C-alpha positions in Angstrom: -10.5 241.0 -38.2 -10.3 237.9 -36.1 -12.3 234.9 -37.2 -14.0 234.8 -33.9 -14.9 238.5 -33.7 -18.5 237.8 -34.3 -19.3 235.0 -31.9 -22.9 234.9 -32.8 -22.1 233.6 -36.2 -19.9 230.8 -34.9 -20.9 227.3 -34.8 -20.8 225.3 -31.6 -17.5 223.7 -32.6 -15.9 227.0 -33.3 -17.1 228.4 -29.9 -15.5 225.4 -28.2 -12.2 226.1 -30.0 -12.4 229.7 -29.0 -12.9 228.9 -25.3 -9.9 226.5 -25.3 -7.6 229.1 -27.0 -8.6 231.7 -24.4 -8.0 229.3 -21.5 -4.6 228.4 -22.9 -3.8 232.1 -23.2 -4.7 232.7 -19.6 -2.5 229.8 -18.5 0.4 231.2 -20.5 -0.1 234.6 -18.9 -0.2 233.2 -15.4 2.9 231.0 -16.0 4.8 234.1 -17.3 3.7 236.0 -14.2 4.8 233.2 -11.9 8.2 233.1 -13.6 8.6 236.8 -13.0 7.7 236.4 -9.3 10.1 233.5 -8.8 12.9 235.5 -10.4 12.2 238.4 -8.2 12.3 236.2 -5.1 15.6 234.6 -6.1 17.1 238.1 -6.7 15.8 239.2 -3.2 17.4 236.1 -1.6 20.7 236.7 -3.3 20.7 240.4 -2.1 19.8 239.3 1.5 22.6 236.7 1.5 25.1 239.2 0.3 24.0 241.7 2.9 24.2 239.0 5.7 27.7 238.1 4.7 28.7 241.7 4.7 27.2 242.2 8.2 29.0 239.1 9.5 32.3 240.3 8.0 31.8 243.7 9.6 31.0 242.2 13.0 34.1 239.9 12.8 36.3 242.8 11.9 34.9 244.9 14.8 35.4 242.0 17.3 39.0 241.5 16.1 39.7 245.2 16.5 38.2 245.3 20.0 40.1 242.2 21.1 43.3 243.7 19.9 42.7 246.9 21.7 41.7 245.1 25.0 44.8 242.9 24.6 47.0 246.0 24.5 45.6 247.3 27.8 45.6 244.0 29.6 49.0 242.8 28.5 50.8 244.1 31.6 48.3 242.4 34.0 48.9 238.8 32.9 51.9 238.1 35.1 49.9 239.0 38.2 47.4 236.3 37.3 50.1 233.7 37.1 51.6 234.6 40.4 48.3 234.1 42.2 47.8 230.5 40.9 50.3 228.9 43.4 48.5 230.4 46.3 45.2 228.9 45.2 46.9 225.5 44.8 48.5 225.8 48.2 45.2 226.6 49.9 43.5 223.5 48.3 46.2 221.1 49.6 45.8 222.2 53.2 42.4 220.6 53.6 42.4 217.9 56.2 41.8 214.4 54.7 38.6 212.6 55.7 38.8 208.8 56.1 36.6 206.7 53.9 35.4 204.1 56.3 33.1 201.3 55.3 30.1 201.3 57.7 30.1 197.5 57.7 33.3 197.4 59.8 32.1 199.6 62.6 31.3 198.3 66.0 27.8 196.8 66.4 25.5 196.6 69.4 25.7 193.5 71.4 22.3 191.6 71.0 20.1 191.9 74.0 19.9 188.1 74.6 20.6 184.7 73.1 17.5 184.6 71.0 18.3 188.0 69.4 21.8 186.7 68.7 20.5 183.6 67.1 18.1 185.6 64.9 21.0 187.7 63.6 23.2 184.6 63.0 20.5 182.7 61.2 20.5 185.3 58.4 24.1 184.4 57.6 23.6 180.7 57.4 22.6 180.6 53.7 25.9 182.2 52.6 28.3 181.0 55.3 28.8 177.3 56.0 30.7 177.9 59.2 27.9 180.0 60.7 25.5 177.3 59.6 27.6 174.7 61.4 27.6 176.9 64.6 23.8 177.3 64.3 23.3 173.6 63.8 25.2 173.1 67.1 24.1 176.2 68.9 23.1 174.3 72.1 26.8 173.8 73.0 27.7 177.5 72.9 27.2 180.0 75.7 24.9 183.0 75.5 27.8 185.5 75.8 29.8 183.7 73.0 26.8 183.8 70.6 26.0 187.4 71.4 29.6 188.4 70.8 29.8 186.4 67.5 26.6 188.1 66.3 28.1 191.5 66.9 31.5 190.5 65.4 31.7 187.8 62.8 35.5 188.0 63.0 35.1 185.7 66.0 33.9 182.9 63.8 36.9 180.6 64.1 37.2 181.3 67.8 33.6 180.2 68.2 34.1 177.1 66.1 37.0 176.0 68.3 35.5 177.0 71.6 34.3 173.6 72.8 37.6 171.9 72.0 39.7 174.6 73.7 37.7 176.3 76.5 38.8 173.7 79.1 42.5 173.9 78.2 44.8 175.6 80.8 46.3 178.7 79.4 49.4 179.7 81.5 50.9 182.1 79.0 54.3 180.4 79.0 55.2 181.3 75.5 56.6 184.2 73.6 55.1 186.1 70.7 56.9 187.3 67.6 58.8 190.5 67.9 59.3 193.1 65.1 61.7 196.0 65.1 59.7 197.9 62.4 56.1 197.8 63.5 53.8 197.4 66.5 52.3 193.9 66.4 48.5 193.5 66.2 47.2 191.2 68.9 43.5 190.3 68.7 41.7 189.5 71.9 40.1 186.5 70.3 43.4 185.0 69.0 43.2 181.4 70.1 46.7 181.6 71.7 45.1 183.6 74.6 41.5 184.4 73.9 40.2 181.4 75.9 42.2 182.4 79.0 40.3 183.8 82.0 40.4 187.5 82.8 38.2 189.4 85.2 34.7 187.9 85.2 35.1 186.4 81.7 37.7 185.7 79.0 40.5 187.7 77.4 38.5 187.4 74.2 35.6 189.3 75.7 37.1 191.7 78.2 40.8 191.9 77.6 41.4 194.9 75.3 43.4 196.7 78.0 45.9 193.9 78.7 46.1 193.1 74.9 47.0 196.7 74.1 49.6 197.0 76.8 51.1 193.7 75.5 51.4 195.2 72.0 53.2 198.2 73.4 55.5 196.2 75.6 56.4 193.7 72.9 57.4 196.5 70.5 59.1 198.9 72.9 61.0 196.4 74.9 61.6 194.1 71.9 60.6 191.3 74.2 57.8 188.7 73.3 57.4 187.3 76.8 54.6 189.6 78.0 51.9 188.2 75.8 48.2 189.1 76.5 47.8 186.3 79.1 50.8 187.4 81.0 49.6 191.1 81.1 46.1 190.0 82.0 47.5 188.0 85.0 49.7 190.9 85.9 46.7 193.3 85.8 44.7 190.9 88.0 47.6 190.4 90.5 48.3 194.1 90.9 44.6 195.0 91.3 44.2 197.0 88.0 40.9 195.3 87.4 37.8 196.1 89.5 35.0 194.0 90.9 33.0 194.4 87.7 35.8 193.0 85.5 36.7 196.4 84.2 40.4 197.3 83.6 41.4 200.4 85.4 43.2 203.2 83.6 46.1 202.7 86.1 47.2 199.7 84.1 48.4 202.2 81.5 50.2 204.4 84.1 51.3 202.5 87.2 51.0 199.2 85.5 53.1 200.3 82.6 55.7 201.6 85.0 55.9 198.3 86.8 56.8 196.7 83.5 59.6 199.2 82.9 57.8 201.6 80.6 57.3 205.3 80.9 53.8 206.5 80.5 52.8 210.1 79.8 49.2 211.3 79.7 48.7 212.8 76.2 46.3 215.6 75.3 43.9 214.9 72.4 45.7 217.2 70.0 46.7 216.1 66.5 50.2 217.7 66.6 50.9 216.1 70.0 49.9 212.7 68.8 52.0 213.0 65.6 54.9 214.2 67.7 54.6 211.2 70.0 54.5 208.7 67.1 57.5 210.4 65.4 59.5 210.1 68.6 58.9 206.3 68.6 56.3 206.2 71.4 53.3 204.0 71.4 49.9 205.6 72.0 47.2 203.7 73.9 43.7 205.2 73.9 40.6 204.5 76.1 37.6 204.7 73.7 34.0 205.8 74.3 31.1 204.1 72.5 31.3 204.8 68.8 33.1 203.3 65.8 35.3 201.0 67.9 33.1 199.9 70.7 29.5 200.0 71.9 30.5 199.9 75.5 34.2 200.8 76.1 37.5 199.6 74.9 41.2 200.3 74.4 43.1 200.7 71.1 46.7 201.4 70.1 47.6 204.2 67.7 50.5 202.9 65.8 51.2 205.3 62.9 50.4 208.5 61.1 50.5 208.6 57.3 49.1 210.9 54.6 47.0 212.8 57.1 45.4 209.7 58.7 46.1 207.8 61.9 46.4 204.0 61.8 45.4 201.9 64.8 45.7 198.4 66.2 42.2 197.6 67.4 42.4 194.4 69.5 38.7 193.6 68.7 38.9 194.0 64.9 41.3 193.2 62.1 39.2 195.2 59.6 39.3 198.4 61.7 43.0 197.9 62.0 43.5 197.9 58.3 42.2 201.4 57.5 43.2 204.9 58.3 41.2 207.3 60.5 41.1 211.0 60.3 41.8 213.0 63.5 38.3 214.5 63.8 36.6 211.2 63.7 39.1 209.5 66.0 39.5 212.3 68.6 35.8 212.6 69.2 35.8 209.1 70.7 38.9 209.2 72.9 38.3 209.5 76.6 41.9 209.2 77.7 45.3 208.6 76.1 48.8 207.7 77.1 52.1 207.9 75.2 54.3 204.9 76.2 58.1 204.6 75.8 61.0 202.7 77.1 62.3 204.4 80.3 62.9 204.1 84.0 59.4 202.9 84.5 58.3 206.1 86.2 55.1 207.5 84.9 55.2 211.2 84.1 51.5 211.8 84.5 48.7 209.5 84.8 45.2 208.6 85.9 43.8 205.9 88.1 40.7 205.4 85.9 39.9 202.1 84.3 39.7 201.7 80.6 38.7 198.1 80.1 35.2 197.3 81.1 33.4 194.0 80.6 31.3 192.0 82.9 29.6 188.9 81.8 26.8 189.4 79.2 27.7 193.1 78.9 31.0 192.3 77.2 31.3 192.5 73.4 34.4 192.1 71.4 32.8 194.0 68.5 32.3 196.9 70.8 35.7 196.5 72.4 34.7 193.7 74.7 34.2 196.0 77.6 31.7 198.1 79.6 33.3 201.5 80.0 32.3 204.4 82.3 33.5 207.1 80.0 34.7 210.6 80.9 35.0 213.7 78.9 38.3 213.6 77.0 39.5 216.9 78.3 39.1 215.8 81.9 40.5 212.4 81.2 43.8 213.7 80.1 44.3 216.2 82.9 43.0 214.8 86.1 43.4 211.5 88.1 40.2 209.4 88.3 39.1 205.8 88.5 37.5 205.1 85.2 37.6 201.7 83.4 37.2 200.2 80.0 37.8 196.9 78.4 
């Protein structure tokens, strides 16, 4: 019989001991129960892990079996896949290249008046000391000169030297350098001839036509005597410039013939242009307003390389340094001639004019000319009387 069986006979101290012993027994019982539960959880985790590993192994084995079986059936088809690869590569390489042209070098509109030109030039004075010098002495410069400079900052040196050289007589009695390997780039505003008179203005503003023909003549004839001044005088003497100061397209046909060159009207087709260049001909184009001019101008196409055409633009060194894709270039051509050394007889031609500049309407940035443009298809197939600078 337990000493605590008769609780009524226990003292207060004995009752307290009894309660403590019972509480301790309950705690021991709960602890033992928790240990059993924890053990069962651990055993369950181990069993699940083993089962998961088994499932993974089974899936892996099944995948390997399926892969092996599929491999057997597709083994004979692999050569076909490798033979199709070259065709895909060939198709990718046939895409026509697209020229990456910096928008900053494209032709800009001629400012409407002197004040508009000065406003444009003033924005450049903080970073360009030459422009600041021009603005500090703006009163000595003509309206048309400032307007052209605002549209084409490549004319900066020409403008700086304008006062000192404008009254000099330019007779063209000099020869330019001749190269057997490349068509020379002559810029209208080159100080050797830019200040010379042409039409209603200067070669710098309205002489893209004579300047282009001078490039072609110099290269094809290997003769440096027909510089832009000489060709401009020739154009004036023969009547290839109209009353507005616009150079007629006949300068590139009858005028070229008179200089001992053959001139053939060329269609605006990439293969025809490439063929003409490959045969050693020089292509001259009359351009509509766009990337090269805001009025009308002439350019020379000098080369074709890596899918791009390279030009000599007499109004811009920058545009002459980059390649142009056919689509972009062709959309702006109004007429085109392939020039070569020959008897001087023109094969086909047009009496239109391609250089057009009169007074304040001339812009070297836009080609220096006001052009009455024609659709390119009509320009290359019919005789007309258009003009451009």
